[in-house]
TORPA-4810 file (N, C-alpha, C, O; in nm, 3 decimals):
<nodes>
NODE_1_-13.811_1.785_-0.717_-13.812_1.647_-0.640_-13.928_1.556_-0.710_-14.042_1.594_-0.736_M
NODE_2_-13.881_1.448_-0.729_-13.963_1.334_-0.786_-14.067_1.286_-0.680_-14.026_1.264_-0.566_K
NODE_3_-14.207_1.268_-0.711_-14.300_1.215_-0.612_-14.346_1.081_-0.667_-14.379_1.066_-0.785_N
NODE_4_-14.347_0.986_-0.580_-14.380_0.850_-0.613_-14.509_0.811_-0.506_-14.514_0.853_-0.391_F
NODE_5_-14.596_0.736_-0.559_-14.699_0.681_-0.485_-14.691_0.519_-0.464_-14.669_0.446_-0.561_H
NODE_6_-14.708_0.472_-0.344_-14.706_0.326_-0.322_-14.856_0.289_-0.292_-14.912_0.318_-0.186_L
NODE_7_-14.916_0.219_-0.398_-15.054_0.175_-0.375_-15.059_0.024_-0.401_-14.984_-0.035_-0.478_V
NODE_8_-15.162_-0.037_-0.322_-15.191_-0.177_-0.349_-15.302_-0.185_-0.451_-15.404_-0.117_-0.445_Q
NODE_9_-15.272_-0.282_-0.555_-15.367_-0.295_-0.653_-15.355_-0.455_-0.711_-15.245_-0.502_-0.737_E
NODE_10_-15.457_-0.516_-0.725_-15.452_-0.647_-0.766_-15.369_-0.745_-0.702_-15.310_-0.835_-0.762_D
NODE_11_-15.367_-0.724_-0.569_-15.292_-0.814_-0.483_-15.130_-0.785_-0.469_-15.064_-0.852_-0.390_G
NODE_12_-15.073_-0.686_-0.546_-14.950_-0.652_-0.529_-14.929_-0.499_-0.509_-15.027_-0.428_-0.532_V
NODE_13_-14.811_-0.438_-0.469_-14.787_-0.313_-0.455_-14.717_-0.249_-0.588_-14.627_-0.297_-0.655_Y
NODE_14_-14.777_-0.142_-0.603_-14.729_-0.078_-0.739_-14.665_0.059_-0.680_-14.726_0.128_-0.598_K
NODE_15_-14.547_0.088_-0.727_-14.487_0.216_-0.718_-14.502_0.291_-0.858_-14.460_0.250_-0.966_L
NODE_16_-14.569_0.408_-0.835_-14.605_0.484_-0.960_-14.551_0.635_-0.934_-14.567_0.694_-0.827_K
NODE_17_-14.493_0.683_-1.035_-14.447_0.814_-1.044_-14.574_0.894_-1.054_-14.667_0.856_-1.125_K
NODE_18_-14.577_1.017_-0.976_-14.684_1.094_-0.979_-14.745_1.137_-1.113_-14.666_1.184_-1.194_E
NODE_19_-14.872_1.127_-1.147_-14.940_1.145_-1.282_-14.902_1.044_-1.384_-14.925_1.066_-1.503_N
NODE_20_-14.844_0.935_-1.343_-14.797_0.823_-1.443_-14.910_0.727_-1.453_-14.970_0.702_-1.348_A
NODE_21_-14.948_0.668_-1.567_-15.046_0.564_-1.581_-14.993_0.443_-1.551_-15.070_0.365_-1.495_Q
NODE_22_-14.856_0.400_-1.577_-14.804_0.265_-1.541_-14.712_0.280_-1.427_-14.658_0.384_-1.389_R
NODE_23_-14.703_0.166_-1.380_-14.612_0.143_-1.237_-14.466_0.161_-1.286_-14.432_0.116_-1.396_A
NODE_24_-14.380_0.226_-1.204_-14.241_0.222_-1.225_-14.177_0.093_-1.176_-14.068_0.056_-1.220_S
NODE_25_-14.248_0.021_-1.079_-14.203_-0.097_-1.015_-14.323_-0.169_-0.953_-14.402_-0.109_-0.881_K
NODE_26_-14.335_-0.297_-0.980_-14.426_-0.383_-0.932_-14.364_-0.476_-0.820_-14.271_-0.554_-0.845_I
NODE_27_-14.423_-0.460_-0.693_-14.361_-0.527_-0.578_-14.467_-0.634_-0.526_-14.576_-0.604_-0.477_I
NODE_28_-14.419_-0.765_-0.544_-14.495_-0.873_-0.480_-14.448_-0.916_-0.346_-14.381_-1.018_-0.331_D
NODE_29_-14.487_-0.831_-0.239_-14.434_-0.853_-0.108_-14.540_-0.801_-0.017_-14.643_-0.748_-0.057_A
NODE_30_-14.503_-0.824_0.128_-14.589_-0.749_0.220_-14.556_-0.603_0.223_-14.459_-0.560_0.161_N
NODE_31_-14.643_-0.518_0.300_-14.630_-0.374_0.283_-14.487_-0.326_0.343_-14.422_-0.243_0.279_K
NODE_32_-14.441_-0.375_0.461_-14.302_-0.322_0.502_-14.193_-0.360_0.413_-14.097_-0.283_0.405_P
NODE_33_-14.194_-0.471_0.342_-14.096_-0.504_0.241_-14.113_-0.419_0.104_-14.020_-0.387_0.030_E
NODE_34_-14.241_-0.391_0.086_-14.279_-0.309_-0.032_-14.220_-0.158_-0.013_-14.181_-0.094_-0.111_A
NODE_35_-14.217_-0.108_0.111_-14.166_0.014_0.151_-14.040_0.007_0.133_-13.993_0.094_0.060_I
NODE_36_-13.953_-0.087_0.187_-13.820_-0.097_0.167_-13.770_-0.095_0.026_-13.677_-0.024_-0.010_K
NODE_37_-13.837_-0.178_-0.055_-13.790_-0.178_-0.206_-13.824_-0.039_-0.271_-13.743_0.011_-0.349_E
NODE_38_-13.934_0.019_-0.242_-13.969_0.143_-0.298_-13.858_0.249_-0.242_-13.815_0.337_-0.317_A
NODE_39_-13.820_0.238_-0.124_-13.712_0.339_-0.072_-13.582_0.314_-0.156_-13.524_0.412_-0.204_R
NODE_40_-13.533_0.190_-0.177_-13.414_0.164_-0.247_-13.433_0.202_-0.398_-13.332_0.239_-0.457_D
NODE_41_-13.543_0.197_-0.463_-13.565_0.236_-0.608_-13.564_0.382_-0.601_-13.494_0.436_-0.687_F
NODE_42_-13.623_0.456_-0.522_-13.624_0.598_-0.516_-13.487_0.649_-0.488_-13.446_0.751_-0.543_I
NODE_43_-13.411_0.577_-0.400_-13.273_0.636_-0.375_-13.177_0.616_-0.503_-13.082_0.690_-0.529_T
NODE_44_-13.216_0.508_-0.577_-13.136_0.480_-0.675_-13.148_0.587_-0.793_-13.056_0.622_-0.867_E
NODE_45_-13.280_0.632_-0.796_-13.325_0.735_-0.891_-13.275_0.890_-0.849_-13.304_0.990_-0.915_Q
NODE_46_-13.206_0.892_-0.747_-13.152_1.024_-0.714_-13.240_1.090_-0.598_-13.228_1.208_-0.564_G
NODE_47_-13.325_1.003_-0.542_-13.410_1.060_-0.425_-13.541_1.106_-0.467_-13.569_1.118_-0.586_G
NODE_48_-13.622_1.133_-0.374_-13.765_1.180_-0.405_-13.856_1.161_-0.272_-13.816_1.134_-0.158_G
NODE_49_-13.985_1.183_-0.315_-14.077_1.181_-0.196_-14.162_1.049_-0.226_-14.196_1.019_-0.340_S
NODE_50_-14.194_0.975_-0.116_-14.278_0.836_-0.133_-14.391_0.872_-0.057_-14.377_0.904_0.061_L
NODE_51_-14.518_0.871_-0.119_-14.659_0.885_-0.060_-14.718_0.740_-0.040_-14.751_0.676_-0.140_K
NODE_52_-14.731_0.689_0.078_-14.781_0.555_0.099_-14.915_0.559_0.119_-14.959_0.634_0.207_I
NODE_53_-14.997_0.486_0.048_-15.143_0.486_0.061_-15.187_0.356_0.149_-15.122_0.252_0.147_H
NODE_54_-15.296_0.372_0.220_-15.356_0.271_0.294_-15.405_0.163_0.193_-15.430_0.192_0.076_K
NODE_55_-15.417_0.042_0.240_-15.452_-0.064_0.150_-15.601_-0.065_0.109_-15.640_-0.121_0.007_N
NODE_56_-15.677_-0.001_0.193_-15.828_0.020_0.158_-15.857_0.155_0.101_-15.974_0.194_0.097_K
NODE_57_-15.749_0.237_0.053_-15.766_0.374_0.000_-15.725_0.479_0.107_-15.718_0.457_0.228_G
NODE_58_-15.702_0.576_0.055_-15.666_0.698_0.150_-15.517_0.704_0.168_-15.443_0.611_0.133_G
NODE_59_-15.478_0.805_0.219_-15.336_0.841_0.242_-15.286_0.800_0.387_-15.350_0.831_0.487_F
NODE_60_-15.175_0.733_0.391_-15.113_0.695_0.524_-15.012_0.783_0.561_-15.026_0.846_0.665_Q
NODE_61_-14.897_0.801_0.481_-14.786_0.882_0.517_-14.706_0.914_0.407_-14.717_0.857_0.298_E
NODE_62_-14.613_1.020_0.437_-14.513_1.062_0.328_-14.369_1.053_0.381_-14.340_1.093_0.494_E
NODE_63_-14.286_1.002_0.303_-14.142_0.989_0.333_-14.052_1.051_0.232_-14.083_1.047_0.113_R
NODE_64_-13.944_1.108_0.273_-13.839_1.149_0.174_-13.723_1.083_0.181_-13.674_1.061_0.291_T
NODE_65_-13.664_1.044_0.068_-13.547_0.964_0.050_-13.450_1.019_-0.044_-13.482_1.039_-0.161_Y
NODE_66_-13.322_1.049_0.004_-13.263_1.036_0.133_-13.309_1.157_0.218_-13.344_1.266_0.171_P
NODE_67_-13.306_1.123_0.354_-13.352_1.234_0.440_-13.310_1.372_0.418_-13.388_1.465_0.438_K
NODE_68_-13.184_1.390_0.376_-13.130_1.507_0.352_-13.183_1.582_0.236_-13.131_1.690_0.212_S
NODE_69_-13.273_1.542_0.165_-13.360_1.603_0.059_-13.493_1.638_0.117_-13.575_1.682_0.035_K
NODE_70_-13.533_1.626_0.245_-13.641_1.671_0.291_-13.656_1.831_0.296_-13.582_1.903_0.363_D
NODE_71_-13.753_1.872_0.223_-13.759_2.022_0.208_-13.788_2.101_0.330_-13.768_2.222_0.330_P
NODE_72_-13.839_2.034_0.441_-13.882_2.122_0.555_-13.830_2.046_0.678_-13.809_1.925_0.676_R
NODE_73_-13.812_2.120_0.782_-13.775_2.064_0.907_-13.912_2.022_0.983_-14.002_2.104_1.005_K
NODE_74_-13.917_1.895_1.019_-14.032_1.853_1.100_-13.987_1.738_1.186_-13.880_1.679_1.167_S
NODE_75_-14.074_1.708_1.281_-14.039_1.597_1.369_-14.090_1.455_1.312_-14.086_1.354_1.383_K
NODE_76_-14.136_1.455_1.185_-14.193_1.335_1.130_-14.107_1.251_1.047_-14.151_1.147_0.998_G
</nodes>
C-alpha cells in the first residue's frame, strides 16, 4: 500500500509520497479541501494511506482510501 503525507509548508498543503523529497501534489486550499483533493488523488493512484499532519507539526490522523483497502478492522 502506498503511504502519503499531507503537510502544510510555505502556506500551501503538500501531498508527499512517503520518503519522497518532492511533493506529488501541491494544494492551495484550506485544510478540509486539501484533504478532499488528497483523497481524490490517492484514489486515482489505486488507493493508499493518507497521514494528515497538524499545521504546527506532529501527527493528526491516518485515513485509508478506499476504505476497502484498510488493512485492519477498527472503529476509526
